[in-house]
C-alpha positions as CSV (number, residue, x, y, z in Angstrom):
1,X,-20.3,-10.7,-4.0
2,X,-17.1,-9.6,-5.5
3,X,-14.8,-6.5,-5.0
4,X,-11.2,-5.7,-6.2
5,X,-8.5,-4.7,-3.9
6,X,-5.5,-2.5,-5.5
7,X,-2.6,-2.4,-4.8
8,X,-0.9,1.2,-3.5
9,X,2.6,3.0,-3.3
10,X,3.9,6.0,-1.4
11,X,4.4,8.7,-2.8
12,X,7.2,10.1,-0.1
13,X,7.2,8.2,3.2
14,X,8.6,10.4,5.9
15,X,9.1,8.2,8.9
16,X,8.9,9.7,12.9
17,X,9.1,8.2,16.2
18,X,7.9,5.4,17.6
19,X,4.4,5.9,19.2
20,X,3.3,4.4,22.7
21,X,1.7,1.6,20.0
22,X,4.5,0.1,18.8
23,X,4.2,2.1,15.7
24,X,5.3,4.8,14.1
25,X,4.1,8.4,13.6
26,X,4.2,8.5,9.6
27,X,3.8,11.0,6.6
28,X,3.1,9.8,3.7
29,X,0.6,10.0,0.1
30,X,-1.3,7.0,-0.5
31,X,-1.8,6.3,-4.0
32,X,-3.7,3.2,-4.9
33,X,-3.2,1.7,-8.4
34,X,-5.0,-0.6,-10.9
35,X,-3.0,-3.5,-10.3
36,X,-5.6,-5.7,-8.2
37,X,-6.4,-8.5,-6.4
38,X,-10.0,-10.1,-6.7
39,X,-12.0,-10.9,-3.4
40,X,-15.5,-13.1,-3.9
41,X,-17.2,-13.7,-0.7
42,X,-20.5,-16.6,0.0
43,X,-22.0,-18.0,2.3
44,X,-20.0,-21.1,4.0
45,X,-21.3,-24.3,5.1
46,X,-19.1,-24.1,8.7
47,X,-17.2,-20.9,10.0
48,X,-15.5,-18.1,8.4
49,X,-12.5,-19.3,6.1
50,X,-10.1,-17.6,3.7
51,X,-8.6,-19.8,0.9
52,X,-5.8,-17.7,-0.8
53,X,-3.6,-19.8,-3.5
54,X,0.1,-19.1,-2.9
55,X,-0.1,-17.1,0.6
56,X,0.9,-19.4,3.7
57,X,0.2,-18.5,7.4
58,X,-2.1,-16.1,8.9
59,X,-3.9,-14.0,6.7
60,X,-5.0,-10.4,7.5
61,X,-8.2,-10.8,5.7
62,X,-9.2,-13.3,8.4
63,X,-8.7,-10.9,11.1
64,X,-10.5,-8.4,9.0
65,X,-13.5,-10.9,9.4
66,X,-13.1,-11.8,12.7
67,X,-12.6,-8.5,13.8
68,X,-15.4,-7.3,12.5
69,X,-17.8,-10.3,14.2
70,X,-16.3,-9.0,17.7
71,X,-16.9,-5.6,17.2
72,X,-20.2,-5.1,15.8
73,X,-21.8,-8.5,17.4
74,X,-23.0,-9.8,13.5
75,X,-24.1,-13.4,13.9
76,X,-25.1,-14.3,10.5
77,X,-23.6,-17.8,8.7
78,X,-19.9,-18.2,8.2
79,X,-18.4,-16.5,5.1
80,X,-16.3,-18.1,2.7
81,X,-13.7,-15.5,1.8
82,X,-11.9,-16.5,-1.6
83,X,-8.8,-14.3,-2.8
84,X,-7.1,-13.9,-6.1
85,X,-3.8,-13.1,-5.7
86,X,-2.3,-10.7,-8.2
87,X,-0.2,-8.4,-6.0
88,X,3.5,-9.6,-5.5
89,X,3.5,-10.7,-1.5
90,X,5.2,-9.0,0.8
91,X,6.5,-6.3,-1.6
92,X,5.6,-3.2,0.4
93,X,2.4,-3.0,-2.0
94,X,-0.1,-3.1,0.3
95,X,-1.7,-6.5,-1.3
96,X,-2.0,-7.7,2.2
97,X,-3.4,-4.4,4.1
98,X,-5.6,-4.1,0.8
99,X,-7.3,-7.4,0.7
100,X,-8.2,-7.1,5.0
101,X,-9.9,-3.7,3.7
102,X,-11.7,-5.6,0.5
103,X,-13.0,-8.5,3.1
104,X,-13.8,-5.8,5.5
105,X,-16.0,-3.9,3.3
106,X,-17.5,-7.0,1.8
107,X,-18.3,-8.7,4.8
108,X,-19.7,-5.2,6.4
109,X,-22.4,-5.2,2.9
110,X,-23.0,-9.0,3.7
111,X,-24.3,-7.7,7.5
112,X,-26.3,-5.1,5.9
113,X,-24.3,-2.5,8.4
114,X,-24.3,1.4,7.8
115,X,-21.7,1.9,10.9
116,X,-19.1,3.5,9.1
117,X,-17.3,5.0,11.9
118,X,-17.7,0.9,13.4
119,X,-16.1,-0.1,10.1
120,X,-13.2,2.7,9.8
121,X,-11.8,2.1,13.2
122,X,-11.8,-1.6,12.6
123,X,-9.7,-1.0,9.7
124,X,-7.7,1.5,11.8
125,X,-6.9,-1.3,14.7
126,X,-6.0,-4.2,11.4
127,X,-3.0,-1.8,10.0
128,X,-1.3,1.5,8.9
129,X,-2.7,0.8,5.4
130,X,-6.1,-0.2,5.6
131,X,-7.9,2.6,6.7
132,X,-6.8,4.5,2.9
133,X,-7.9,1.2,1.1
134,X,-11.4,1.2,2.3
135,X,-11.6,3.9,0.2
136,X,-8.8,3.8,-2.6
137,X,-7.1,6.5,-4.5
138,X,-5.2,9.5,-3.3
139,X,-5.0,10.1,0.6
140,X,-2.5,12.3,2.7
141,X,-1.9,10.2,5.6
142,X,-0.7,11.2,9.0
143,X,-0.5,8.9,12.2
144,X,-0.1,5.9,11.8
145,X,-2.0,6.0,8.6
146,X,-5.8,6.4,10.3
147,X,-5.6,10.3,9.9
148,X,-6.3,10.8,6.2
149,X,-7.1,13.6,4.0
150,X,-8.2,13.4,0.8
151,X,-6.2,14.7,-2.1
152,X,-7.4,14.8,-6.0
153,X,-7.1,11.9,-8.3
154,X,-4.0,12.4,-10.5
155,X,-5.0,12.7,-13.9
156,X,-2.0,10.4,-16.0
157,X,0.3,8.9,-13.5
158,X,1.6,5.4,-14.5
159,X,3.8,3.2,-12.4
160,X,6.5,0.5,-13.2
161,X,6.9,-2.3,-10.2
162,X,9.8,-4.3,-10.2
163,X,9.0,-7.0,-7.9
164,X,12.3,-8.2,-6.0
165,X,11.1,-12.1,-6.1
166,X,11.8,-12.4,-2.5
167,X,9.4,-10.6,0.7
168,X,11.0,-8.6,3.2
169,X,9.4,-7.9,6.6
170,X,7.8,-4.6,7.4
171,X,8.5,-5.2,11.1
172,X,12.3,-5.9,10.6
173,X,12.7,-2.5,7.8
174,X,11.3,-1.0,10.8
175,X,13.3,-2.1,13.3
176,X,16.9,-1.5,11.3
177,X,15.6,2.3,10.5
178,X,15.3,2.4,14.0
179,X,18.6,1.2,14.1
180,X,20.1,3.4,12.0
181,X,18.6,6.4,13.6
182,X,16.2,7.2,11.2
183,X,13.3,9.6,12.0
184,X,12.2,12.9,11.9
185,X,10.4,15.1,14.7
186,X,6.8,15.6,14.7
187,X,6.8,19.4,14.2
188,X,8.9,18.4,11.1
189,X,6.5,15.7,10.0
190,X,3.7,18.4,10.5
191,X,5.8,21.2,8.3
192,X,6.1,18.9,5.5
193,X,2.3,17.5,5.7
194,X,1.3,21.4,4.9
195,X,3.8,21.6,2.2
196,X,2.3,18.0,0.5
197,X,-1.2,18.9,0.9
198,X,-0.5,22.5,-1.0
199,X,1.3,21.1,-3.9
200,X,-1.0,18.4,-4.6
201,X,-4.1,19.9,-3.4
202,X,-4.3,21.0,-6.9
203,X,-4.4,17.7,-9.0
204,X,-0.6,17.4,-9.7
205,X,0.2,13.6,-10.8
206,X,3.5,14.3,-9.2
207,X,4.8,16.1,-6.2
208,X,8.2,18.0,-6.4
209,X,11.0,14.9,-6.1
210,X,12.6,16.8,-2.6
211,X,8.9,15.7,-1.1
212,X,9.0,12.3,-2.6
213,X,11.8,10.7,0.0
214,X,11.1,7.4,1.6
215,X,13.4,7.1,4.5
216,X,12.7,3.5,4.9
217,X,14.9,3.5,1.8
218,X,18.2,2.9,3.2
219,X,17.2,0.5,6.0
220,X,15.4,-1.6,3.4
221,X,18.9,-1.5,1.2
222,X,20.9,-2.4,4.2
223,X,18.4,-5.6,4.8
224,X,18.2,-6.3,0.9
225,X,21.2,-4.7,-1.0
226,X,19.9,-5.8,-4.4
227,X,17.3,-3.3,-4.5
228,X,20.0,-0.3,-4.9
229,X,20.6,-2.1,-8.4
230,X,16.8,-2.3,-8.9
231,X,16.7,1.1,-8.3
232,X,19.7,1.8,-11.1
233,X,17.7,0.0,-13.4
234,X,14.5,1.7,-13.1
235,X,16.5,4.9,-13.3
236,X,18.2,3.8,-16.2
237,X,15.1,3.2,-18.1
238,X,13.8,6.9,-17.9
239,X,11.1,6.6,-15.0
240,X,10.6,10.5,-13.9
241,X,11.2,9.1,-10.6
242,X,12.2,5.8,-9.1
243,X,11.8,5.0,-5.4
244,X,11.5,1.9,-3.2
245,X,7.7,1.0,-2.5
246,X,6.9,1.7,1.0
247,X,8.9,-0.6,3.0
248,X,10.5,-2.3,-0.2
249,X,11.8,-4.9,-1.7
250,X,9.8,-3.9,-4.4
251,X,11.2,-0.6,-7.0
252,X,8.3,1.6,-8.7
253,X,8.8,3.9,-11.5
254,X,6.9,6.6,-11.9
255,X,6.1,8.3,-14.9
256,X,4.0,11.4,-15.9
257,X,3.3,14.0,-18.5
258,X,3.9,13.4,-22.1
259,X,3.4,10.1,-23.5
260,X,3.5,8.2,-20.0
261,X,1.7,5.2,-20.3
262,X,3.6,4.6,-23.8
263,X,7.0,5.1,-21.8
264,X,6.1,2.8,-18.5
265,X,4.8,0.1,-21.0
266,X,7.8,0.2,-23.1
267,X,10.2,0.2,-20.0
268,X,8.2,-3.0,-18.4
269,X,9.1,-4.8,-21.5
270,X,12.4,-3.6,-21.9
271,X,13.3,-4.7,-17.8
272,X,11.1,-8.7,-18.8
273,X,14.5,-10.2,-19.6
274,X,13.8,-13.1,-17.8
275,X,13.9,-12.4,-14.0
276,X,11.2,-11.2,-11.9
277,X,8.9,-9.5,-15.0
278,X,8.5,-5.6,-14.4
279,X,4.3,-4.8,-13.8
280,X,2.5,-1.3,-15.2
281,X,-0.4,0.2,-13.7
282,X,-1.9,3.3,-13.3
283,X,-2.5,5.5,-10.9
284,X,-6.1,5.7,-9.8
């Protein structure tokens, strides 16, 4: 059984106060793109295991398998999960979260469960991006990412992805944002959520630029100053909008409207100058 796990970008990311559970209140539009990892699951001889070449340490996909068994009580045969990585690691593109979401969907299917509430609850406990990536598309997300409202998919939005060649800890970026005093009141997030929803409810490819601010950008740049140069390069190459992807360090350029696909592809070719290769994908 196979499943694709798409990367995501954030079309704007507004950060609110830290909650009692340690996560931050957020407002964001999560947008899946066609840059995907590929997963395959099958019965194993022993216990559940995850094979993911190139990724060291704890894998959130393994946690998804374990937590599903714990919550559902399913005692079926051990599962071997293989992950073919294409999404850059620790890049702010939600690759680990998407792998976890795909893993959860796969093991739920193997178990034959139809309890969507259970699956959604497990996804929420796995991390902020996981619930939206169970059903990849475009979502308006509140809370810590678990309060989701579906938005129409874009028609012709293309995304240039400029990896940094190094990872950046999400936790470290949020800690730096806290130390810099970055954050908005919950009431401000509520008002902004209504405005963003109204702008995108009709299927607009891109919201206005003033709604696409990433509040984590300053914190990410303070930890990885090379991000600022990447932003300059993507703006100079003709992107309609450039921003840090999630908590960074990846930078994305957005292309919409006339000849968006051709302009995005040309920009990716122009940035492939011997450094970390630029990628390009379509918004889903």
